[in-house]
mmCIF file of the N, C-alpha and C atoms, coordinates in Angstrom:
data_MODEL
# 
_entry.id   MODEL 
# 
loop_
_atom_site.group_PDB 
_atom_site.id 
_atom_site.type_symbol 
_atom_site.label_atom_id 
_atom_site.label_alt_id 
_atom_site.label_comp_id 
_atom_site.label_asym_id 
_atom_site.label_entity_id 
_atom_site.label_seq_id 
_atom_site.pdbx_PDB_ins_code 
_atom_site.Cartn_x 
_atom_site.Cartn_y 
_atom_site.Cartn_z 
_atom_site.occupancy 
_atom_site.B_iso_or_equiv 
_atom_site.pdbx_formal_charge 
_atom_site.auth_seq_id 
_atom_site.auth_comp_id 
_atom_site.auth_asym_id 
_atom_site.auth_atom_id 
_atom_site.pdbx_PDB_model_num 
ATOM 1   N N  . MET A 1 1  ? -79.051 -16.108 -12.304 1.00 0.00 ? 1  MET A N  1 
ATOM 2   C CA . MET A 1 1  ? -77.674 -15.729 -12.061 1.00 0.00 ? 1  MET A CA 1 
ATOM 3   C C  . MET A 1 1  ? -76.834 -15.967 -13.318 1.00 0.00 ? 1  MET A C  1 
ATOM 4   N N  . LYS A 1 2  ? -77.179 -16.980 -14.097 1.00 0.00 ? 2  LYS A N  1 
ATOM 5   C CA . LYS A 1 2  ? -76.424 -17.294 -15.303 1.00 0.00 ? 2  LYS A CA 1 
ATOM 6   C C  . LYS A 1 2  ? -76.510 -16.154 -16.318 1.00 0.00 ? 2  LYS A C  1 
ATOM 7   N N  . LYS A 1 3  ? -77.702 -15.583 -16.456 1.00 0.00 ? 3  LYS A N  1 
ATOM 8   C CA . LYS A 1 3  ? -77.912 -14.477 -17.398 1.00 0.00 ? 3  LYS A CA 1 
ATOM 9   C C  . LYS A 1 3  ? -77.099 -13.255 -16.966 1.00 0.00 ? 3  LYS A C  1 
ATOM 10  N N  . LYS A 1 4  ? -77.130 -12.959 -15.681 1.00 0.00 ? 4  LYS A N  1 
ATOM 11  C CA . LYS A 1 4  ? -76.379 -11.809 -15.166 1.00 0.00 ? 4  LYS A CA 1 
ATOM 12  C C  . LYS A 1 4  ? -74.883 -12.016 -15.354 1.00 0.00 ? 4  LYS A C  1 
ATOM 13  N N  . PHE A 1 5  ? -74.420 -13.237 -15.098 1.00 0.00 ? 5  PHE A N  1 
ATOM 14  C CA . PHE A 1 5  ? -73.000 -13.545 -15.238 1.00 0.00 ? 5  PHE A CA 1 
ATOM 15  C C  . PHE A 1 5  ? -72.539 -13.309 -16.665 1.00 0.00 ? 5  PHE A C  1 
ATOM 16  N N  . SER A 1 6  ? -73.278 -13.842 -17.624 1.00 0.00 ? 6  SER A N  1 
ATOM 17  C CA . SER A 1 6  ? -72.873 -13.693 -19.024 1.00 0.00 ? 6  SER A CA 1 
ATOM 18  C C  . SER A 1 6  ? -73.004 -12.246 -19.487 1.00 0.00 ? 6  SER A C  1 
ATOM 19  N N  . PHE A 1 7  ? -73.993 -11.518 -18.967 1.00 0.00 ? 7  PHE A N  1 
ATOM 20  C CA . PHE A 1 7  ? -74.183 -10.116 -19.332 1.00 0.00 ? 7  PHE A CA 1 
ATOM 21  C C  . PHE A 1 7  ? -73.014 -9.261  -18.845 1.00 0.00 ? 7  PHE A C  1 
ATOM 22  N N  . LEU A 1 8  ? -72.495 -9.537  -17.665 1.00 0.00 ? 8  LEU A N  1 
ATOM 23  C CA . LEU A 1 8  ? -71.409 -8.739  -17.090 1.00 0.00 ? 8  LEU A CA 1 
ATOM 24  C C  . LEU A 1 8  ? -70.024 -9.258  -17.464 1.00 0.00 ? 8  LEU A C  1 
ATOM 25  N N  . PHE A 1 9  ? -69.903 -10.547 -17.749 1.00 0.00 ? 9  PHE A N  1 
ATOM 26  C CA . PHE A 1 9  ? -68.593 -11.137 -17.982 1.00 0.00 ? 9  PHE A CA 1 
ATOM 27  C C  . PHE A 1 9  ? -67.956 -10.666 -19.290 1.00 0.00 ? 9  PHE A C  1 
ATOM 28  N N  . GLY A 1 10 ? -68.740 -10.577 -20.335 1.00 0.00 ? 10 GLY A N  1 
ATOM 29  C CA . GLY A 1 10 ? -68.205 -10.191 -21.650 1.00 0.00 ? 10 GLY A CA 1 
ATOM 30  C C  . GLY A 1 10 ? -67.468 -8.859  -21.637 1.00 0.00 ? 10 GLY A C  1 
ATOM 31  N N  . PRO A 1 11 ? -68.139 -7.784  -21.221 1.00 0.00 ? 11 PRO A N  1 
ATOM 32  C CA . PRO A 1 11 ? -67.446 -6.491  -21.190 1.00 0.00 ? 11 PRO A CA 1 
ATOM 33  C C  . PRO A 1 11 ? -66.254 -6.460  -20.233 1.00 0.00 ? 11 PRO A C  1 
ATOM 34  N N  . ALA A 1 12 ? -66.381 -7.108  -19.086 1.00 0.00 ? 12 ALA A N  1 
ATOM 35  C CA . ALA A 1 12 ? -65.273 -7.127  -18.129 1.00 0.00 ? 12 ALA A CA 1 
ATOM 36  C C  . ALA A 1 12 ? -64.073 -7.879  -18.706 1.00 0.00 ? 12 ALA A C  1 
ATOM 37  N N  . PHE A 1 13 ? -64.325 -8.998  -19.360 1.00 0.00 ? 13 PHE A N  1 
ATOM 38  C CA . PHE A 1 13 ? -63.251 -9.783  -19.963 1.00 0.00 ? 13 PHE A CA 1 
ATOM 39  C C  . PHE A 1 13 ? -62.546 -8.995  -21.063 1.00 0.00 ? 13 PHE A C  1 
ATOM 40  N N  . LEU A 1 14 ? -63.324 -8.344  -21.927 1.00 0.00 ? 14 LEU A N  1 
ATOM 41  C CA . LEU A 1 14 ? -62.726 -7.550  -22.999 1.00 0.00 ? 14 LEU A CA 1 
ATOM 42  C C  . LEU A 1 14 ? -61.887 -6.404  -22.443 1.00 0.00 ? 14 LEU A C  1 
ATOM 43  N N  . LEU A 1 15 ? -62.377 -5.757  -21.411 1.00 0.00 ? 15 LEU A N  1 
ATOM 44  C CA . LEU A 1 15 ? -61.631 -4.657  -20.812 1.00 0.00 ? 15 LEU A CA 1 
ATOM 45  C C  . LEU A 1 15 ? -60.331 -5.141  -20.180 1.00 0.00 ? 15 LEU A C  1 
ATOM 46  N N  . VAL A 1 16 ? -60.365 -6.294  -19.535 1.00 0.00 ? 16 VAL A N  1 
ATOM 47  C CA . VAL A 1 16 ? -59.142 -6.856  -18.957 1.00 0.00 ? 16 VAL A CA 1 
ATOM 48  C C  . VAL A 1 16 ? -58.133 -7.166  -20.057 1.00 0.00 ? 16 VAL A C  1 
ATOM 49  N N  . ILE A 1 17 ? -58.583 -7.769  -21.133 1.00 0.00 ? 17 ILE A N  1 
ATOM 50  C CA . ILE A 1 17 ? -57.686 -8.100  -22.248 1.00 0.00 ? 17 ILE A CA 1 
ATOM 51  C C  . ILE A 1 17 ? -57.080 -6.833  -22.834 1.00 0.00 ? 17 ILE A C  1 
ATOM 52  N N  . ILE A 1 18 ? -57.904 -5.806  -23.033 1.00 0.00 ? 18 ILE A N  1 
ATOM 53  C CA . ILE A 1 18 ? -57.405 -4.542  -23.586 1.00 0.00 ? 18 ILE A CA 1 
ATOM 54  C C  . ILE A 1 18 ? -56.380 -3.913  -22.643 1.00 0.00 ? 18 ILE A C  1 
ATOM 55  N N  . LEU A 1 19 ? -56.671 -3.899  -21.349 1.00 0.00 ? 19 LEU A N  1 
ATOM 56  C CA . LEU A 1 19 ? -55.731 -3.313  -20.395 1.00 0.00 ? 19 LEU A CA 1 
ATOM 57  C C  . LEU A 1 19 ? -54.427 -4.102  -20.315 1.00 0.00 ? 19 LEU A C  1 
ATOM 58  N N  . LEU A 1 20 ? -54.501 -5.409  -20.469 1.00 0.00 ? 20 LEU A N  1 
ATOM 59  C CA . LEU A 1 20 ? -53.282 -6.225  -20.425 1.00 0.00 ? 20 LEU A CA 1 
ATOM 60  C C  . LEU A 1 20 ? -52.403 -6.027  -21.656 1.00 0.00 ? 20 LEU A C  1 
ATOM 61  N N  . MET A 1 21 ? -52.988 -5.591  -22.761 1.00 0.00 ? 21 MET A N  1 
ATOM 62  C CA . MET A 1 21 ? -52.206 -5.354  -23.970 1.00 0.00 ? 21 MET A CA 1 
ATOM 63  C C  . MET A 1 21 ? -51.330 -4.105  -23.848 1.00 0.00 ? 21 MET A C  1 
ATOM 64  N N  . PHE A 1 22 ? -51.754 -3.143  -23.064 1.00 0.00 ? 22 PHE A N  1 
ATOM 65  C CA . PHE A 1 22 ? -50.985 -1.916  -22.902 1.00 0.00 ? 22 PHE A CA 1 
ATOM 66  C C  . PHE A 1 22 ? -50.092 -2.030  -21.671 1.00 0.00 ? 22 PHE A C  1 
ATOM 67  N N  . ASP A 1 23 ? -48.800 -1.863  -21.881 1.00 0.00 ? 23 ASP A N  1 
ATOM 68  C CA . ASP A 1 23 ? -47.833 -2.031  -20.791 1.00 0.00 ? 23 ASP A CA 1 
ATOM 69  C C  . ASP A 1 23 ? -48.069 -1.079  -19.632 1.00 0.00 ? 23 ASP A C  1 
ATOM 70  N N  . ASP A 1 24 ? -48.428 0.161   -19.924 1.00 0.00 ? 24 ASP A N  1 
ATOM 71  C CA . ASP A 1 24 ? -48.596 1.159   -18.862 1.00 0.00 ? 24 ASP A CA 1 
ATOM 72  C C  . ASP A 1 24 ? -49.854 0.945   -18.025 1.00 0.00 ? 24 ASP A C  1 
ATOM 73  N N  . TYR A 1 25 ? -50.808 0.175   -18.530 1.00 0.00 ? 25 TYR A N  1 
ATOM 74  C CA . TYR A 1 25 ? -52.090 0.021   -17.841 1.00 0.00 ? 25 TYR A CA 1 
ATOM 75  C C  . TYR A 1 25 ? -52.321 -1.377  -17.273 1.00 0.00 ? 25 TYR A C  1 
ATOM 76  N N  . ARG A 1 26 ? -51.316 -2.227  -17.283 1.00 0.00 ? 26 ARG A N  1 
ATOM 77  C CA . ARG A 1 26 ? -51.487 -3.602  -16.797 1.00 0.00 ? 26 ARG A CA 1 
ATOM 78  C C  . ARG A 1 26 ? -51.878 -3.660  -15.326 1.00 0.00 ? 26 ARG A C  1 
ATOM 79  N N  . GLN A 1 27 ? -51.381 -2.720  -14.544 1.00 0.00 ? 27 GLN A N  1 
ATOM 80  C CA . GLN A 1 27 ? -51.705 -2.750  -13.113 1.00 0.00 ? 27 GLN A CA 1 
ATOM 81  C C  . GLN A 1 27 ? -53.173 -2.446  -12.853 1.00 0.00 ? 27 GLN A C  1 
ATOM 82  N N  . TYR A 1 28 ? -53.868 -1.883  -13.826 1.00 0.00 ? 28 TYR A N  1 
ATOM 83  C CA . TYR A 1 28 ? -55.284 -1.546  -13.657 1.00 0.00 ? 28 TYR A CA 1 
ATOM 84  C C  . TYR A 1 28 ? -56.224 -2.664  -14.112 1.00 0.00 ? 28 TYR A C  1 
ATOM 85  N N  . ALA A 1 29 ? -55.697 -3.767  -14.577 1.00 0.00 ? 29 ALA A N  1 
ATOM 86  C CA . ALA A 1 29 ? -56.528 -4.852  -15.091 1.00 0.00 ? 29 ALA A CA 1 
ATOM 87  C C  . ALA A 1 29 ? -57.351 -5.524  -13.992 1.00 0.00 ? 29 ALA A C  1 
ATOM 88  N N  . ILE A 1 30 ? -56.986 -5.345  -12.736 1.00 0.00 ? 30 ILE A N  1 
ATOM 89  C CA . ILE A 1 30 ? -57.739 -5.964  -11.646 1.00 0.00 ? 30 ILE A CA 1 
ATOM 90  C C  . ILE A 1 30 ? -59.061 -5.229  -11.390 1.00 0.00 ? 30 ILE A C  1 
ATOM 91  N N  . PHE A 1 31 ? -59.130 -3.953  -11.732 1.00 0.00 ? 31 PHE A N  1 
ATOM 92  C CA . PHE A 1 31 ? -60.331 -3.181  -11.436 1.00 0.00 ? 31 PHE A CA 1 
ATOM 93  C C  . PHE A 1 31 ? -61.588 -3.682  -12.152 1.00 0.00 ? 31 PHE A C  1 
ATOM 94  N N  . PRO A 1 32 ? -61.530 -4.028  -13.439 1.00 0.00 ? 32 PRO A N  1 
ATOM 95  C CA . PRO A 1 32 ? -62.742 -4.595  -14.056 1.00 0.00 ? 32 PRO A CA 1 
ATOM 96  C C  . PRO A 1 32 ? -63.184 -5.901  -13.406 1.00 0.00 ? 32 PRO A C  1 
ATOM 97  N N  . VAL A 1 33 ? -62.213 -6.698  -12.930 1.00 0.00 ? 33 VAL A N  1 
ATOM 98  C CA . VAL A 1 33 ? -62.555 -7.956  -12.264 1.00 0.00 ? 33 VAL A CA 1 
ATOM 99  C C  . VAL A 1 33 ? -63.277 -7.669  -10.947 1.00 0.00 ? 33 VAL A C  1 
ATOM 100 N N  . LEU A 1 34 ? -62.753 -6.734  -10.181 1.00 0.00 ? 34 LEU A N  1 
ATOM 101 C CA . LEU A 1 34 ? -63.400 -6.371  -8.915  1.00 0.00 ? 34 LEU A CA 1 
ATOM 102 C C  . LEU A 1 34 ? -64.789 -5.789  -9.150  1.00 0.00 ? 34 LEU A C  1 
ATOM 103 N N  . LEU A 1 35 ? -64.898 -4.905  -10.125 1.00 0.00 ? 35 LEU A N  1 
ATOM 104 C CA . LEU A 1 35 ? -66.205 -4.314  -10.433 1.00 0.00 ? 35 LEU A CA 1 
ATOM 105 C C  . LEU A 1 35 ? -67.191 -5.362  -10.926 1.00 0.00 ? 35 LEU A C  1 
ATOM 106 N N  . PHE A 1 36 ? -66.698 -6.353  -11.673 1.00 0.00 ? 36 PHE A N  1 
ATOM 107 C CA . PHE A 1 36 ? -67.554 -7.433  -12.147 1.00 0.00 ? 36 PHE A CA 1 
ATOM 108 C C  . PHE A 1 36 ? -68.190 -8.179  -10.976 1.00 0.00 ? 36 PHE A C  1 
ATOM 109 N N  . TRP A 1 37 ? -67.369 -8.585  -9.983  1.00 0.00 ? 37 TRP A N  1 
ATOM 110 C CA . TRP A 1 37 ? -67.901 -9.344  -8.856  1.00 0.00 ? 37 TRP A CA 1 
ATOM 111 C C  . TRP A 1 37 ? -68.803 -8.490  -7.974  1.00 0.00 ? 37 TRP A C  1 
ATOM 112 N N  . ILE A 1 38 ? -68.445 -7.232  -7.775  1.00 0.00 ? 38 ILE A N  1 
ATOM 113 C CA . ILE A 1 38 ? -69.291 -6.341  -6.974  1.00 0.00 ? 38 ILE A CA 1 
ATOM 114 C C  . ILE A 1 38 ? -70.638 -6.149  -7.651  1.00 0.00 ? 38 ILE A C  1 
ATOM 115 N N  . ALA A 1 39 ? -70.624 -5.893  -8.951  1.00 0.00 ? 39 ALA A N  1 
ATOM 116 C CA . ALA A 1 39 ? -71.875 -5.681  -9.687  1.00 0.00 ? 39 ALA A CA 1 
ATOM 117 C C  . ALA A 1 39 ? -72.723 -6.946  -9.707  1.00 0.00 ? 39 ALA A C  1 
ATOM 118 N N  . LEU A 1 40 ? -72.081 -8.093  -9.902  1.00 0.00 ? 40 LEU A N  1 
ATOM 119 C CA . LEU A 1 40 ? -72.822 -9.357  -9.973  1.00 0.00 ? 40 LEU A CA 1 
ATOM 120 C C  . LEU A 1 40 ? -73.554 -9.654  -8.673  1.00 0.00 ? 40 LEU A C  1 
ATOM 121 N N  . PHE A 1 41 ? -72.847 -9.566  -7.556  1.00 0.00 ? 41 PHE A N  1 
ATOM 122 C CA . PHE A 1 41 ? -73.477 -9.903  -6.282  1.00 0.00 ? 41 PHE A CA 1 
ATOM 123 C C  . PHE A 1 41 ? -74.428 -8.818  -5.794  1.00 0.00 ? 41 PHE A C  1 
ATOM 124 N N  . SER A 1 42 ? -74.164 -7.568  -6.130  1.00 0.00 ? 42 SER A N  1 
ATOM 125 C CA . SER A 1 42 ? -75.097 -6.491  -5.779  1.00 0.00 ? 42 SER A CA 1 
ATOM 126 C C  . SER A 1 42 ? -76.404 -6.658  -6.547  1.00 0.00 ? 42 SER A C  1 
ATOM 127 N N  . TRP A 1 43 ? -76.293 -6.935  -7.841  1.00 0.00 ? 43 TRP A N  1 
ATOM 128 C CA . TRP A 1 43 ? -77.461 -7.132  -8.687  1.00 0.00 ? 43 TRP A CA 1 
ATOM 129 C C  . TRP A 1 43 ? -78.279 -8.311  -8.175  1.00 0.00 ? 43 TRP A C  1 
ATOM 130 N N  . ASP A 1 44 ? -77.612 -9.382  -7.811  1.00 0.00 ? 44 ASP A N  1 
ATOM 131 C CA . ASP A 1 44 ? -78.291 -10.573 -7.297  1.00 0.00 ? 44 ASP A CA 1 
ATOM 132 C C  . ASP A 1 44 ? -78.991 -10.280 -5.966  1.00 0.00 ? 44 ASP A C  1 
ATOM 133 N N  . ALA A 1 45 ? -78.318 -9.549  -5.080  1.00 0.00 ? 45 ALA A N  1 
ATOM 134 C CA . ALA A 1 45 ? -78.912 -9.212  -3.784  1.00 0.00 ? 45 ALA A CA 1 
ATOM 135 C C  . ALA A 1 45 ? -80.136 -8.316  -3.951  1.00 0.00 ? 45 ALA A C  1 
ATOM 136 N N  . ILE A 1 46 ? -80.064 -7.369  -4.862  1.00 0.00 ? 46 ILE A N  1 
ATOM 137 C CA . ILE A 1 46 ? -81.199 -6.470  -5.104  1.00 0.00 ? 46 ILE A CA 1 
ATOM 138 C C  . ILE A 1 46 ? -82.391 -7.260  -5.638  1.00 0.00 ? 46 ILE A C  1 
ATOM 139 N N  . GLU A 1 47 ? -82.138 -8.185  -6.569  1.00 0.00 ? 47 GLU A N  1 
ATOM 140 C CA . GLU A 1 47 ? -83.235 -8.995  -7.111  1.00 0.00 ? 47 GLU A CA 1 
ATOM 141 C C  . GLU A 1 47 ? -83.845 -9.902  -6.050  1.00 0.00 ? 47 GLU A C  1 
ATOM 142 N N  . LYS A 1 48 ? -83.027 -10.454 -5.178  1.00 0.00 ? 48 LYS A N  1 
ATOM 143 C CA . LYS A 1 48 ? -83.551 -11.306 -4.108  1.00 0.00 ? 48 LYS A CA 1 
ATOM 144 C C  . LYS A 1 48 ? -84.426 -10.497 -3.153  1.00 0.00 ? 48 LYS A C  1 
ATOM 145 N N  . LYS A 1 49 ? -84.021 -9.277  -2.844  1.00 0.00 ? 49 LYS A N  1 
ATOM 146 C CA . LYS A 1 49 ? -84.823 -8.417  -1.975  1.00 0.00 ? 49 LYS A CA 1 
ATOM 147 C C  . LYS A 1 49 ? -86.156 -8.074  -2.627  1.00 0.00 ? 49 LYS A C  1 
ATOM 148 N N  . LYS A 1 50 ? -86.123 -7.808  -3.929  1.00 0.00 ? 50 LYS A N  1 
ATOM 149 C CA . LYS A 1 50 ? -87.367 -7.492  -4.650  1.00 0.00 ? 50 LYS A CA 1 
ATOM 150 C C  . LYS A 1 50 ? -88.318 -8.691  -4.658  1.00 0.00 ? 50 LYS A C  1 
ATOM 151 N N  . LYS A 1 51 ? -87.763 -9.887  -4.882  1.00 0.00 ? 51 LYS A N  1 
ATOM 152 C CA . LYS A 1 51 ? -88.587 -11.093 -4.866  1.00 0.00 ? 51 LYS A CA 1 
ATOM 153 C C  . LYS A 1 51 ? -89.198 -11.333 -3.495  1.00 0.00 ? 51 LYS A C  1 
ATOM 154 N N  . ALA A 1 52 ? -88.397 -11.152 -2.451  1.00 0.00 ? 52 ALA A N  1 
ATOM 155 C CA . ALA A 1 52 ? -88.899 -11.349 -1.094  1.00 0.00 ? 52 ALA A CA 1 
ATOM 156 C C  . ALA A 1 52 ? -89.973 -10.333 -0.755  1.00 0.00 ? 52 ALA A C  1 
ATOM 157 N N  . LYS A 1 53 ? -89.804 -9.128  -1.229  1.00 0.00 ? 53 LYS A N  1 
ATOM 158 C CA . LYS A 1 53 ? -90.789 -8.079  -0.972  1.00 0.00 ? 53 LYS A CA 1 
ATOM 159 C C  . LYS A 1 53 ? -92.100 -8.365  -1.718  1.00 0.00 ? 53 LYS A C  1 
ATOM 160 N N  . GLU A 1 54 ? -91.991 -8.882  -2.961  1.00 0.00 ? 54 GLU A N  1 
ATOM 161 C CA . GLU A 1 54 ? -93.189 -9.209  -3.735  1.00 0.00 ? 54 GLU A CA 1 
ATOM 162 C C  . GLU A 1 54 ? -93.938 -10.392 -3.142  1.00 0.00 ? 54 GLU A C  1 
ATOM 163 N N  . GLN A 1 55 ? -93.225 -11.347 -2.578  1.00 0.00 ? 55 GLN A N  1 
ATOM 164 C CA . GLN A 1 55 ? -93.863 -12.550 -2.048  1.00 0.00 ? 55 GLN A CA 1 
ATOM 165 C C  . GLN A 1 55 ? -94.536 -12.283 -0.705  1.00 0.00 ? 55 GLN A C  1 
ATOM 166 N N  . SER A 1 56 ? -94.091 -11.279 0.011   1.00 0.00 ? 56 SER A N  1 
ATOM 167 C CA . SER A 1 56 ? -94.699 -11.009 1.321   1.00 0.00 ? 56 SER A CA 1 
ATOM 168 C C  . SER A 1 56 ? -95.824 -10.015 1.233   1.00 0.00 ? 56 SER A C  1 
# 
C-alpha cells in the first residue's frame, strides 16, 4: 500500500498545487484528491482479489 500511495500521491499533489495557483480553477482542486482516494482503494481491492484468487 505504501508503494501505491507514493506512486499516486505525487501527481495528485502537484495537480492540486497547480489548480490552486489559478484563481479560476481553485474550485476544481478537490477532484484530484477524490480521484487519488478512489484510485488508491480500487487498486488495493483489485490486488487483494488477485491474491485471494491465486491462493485458492
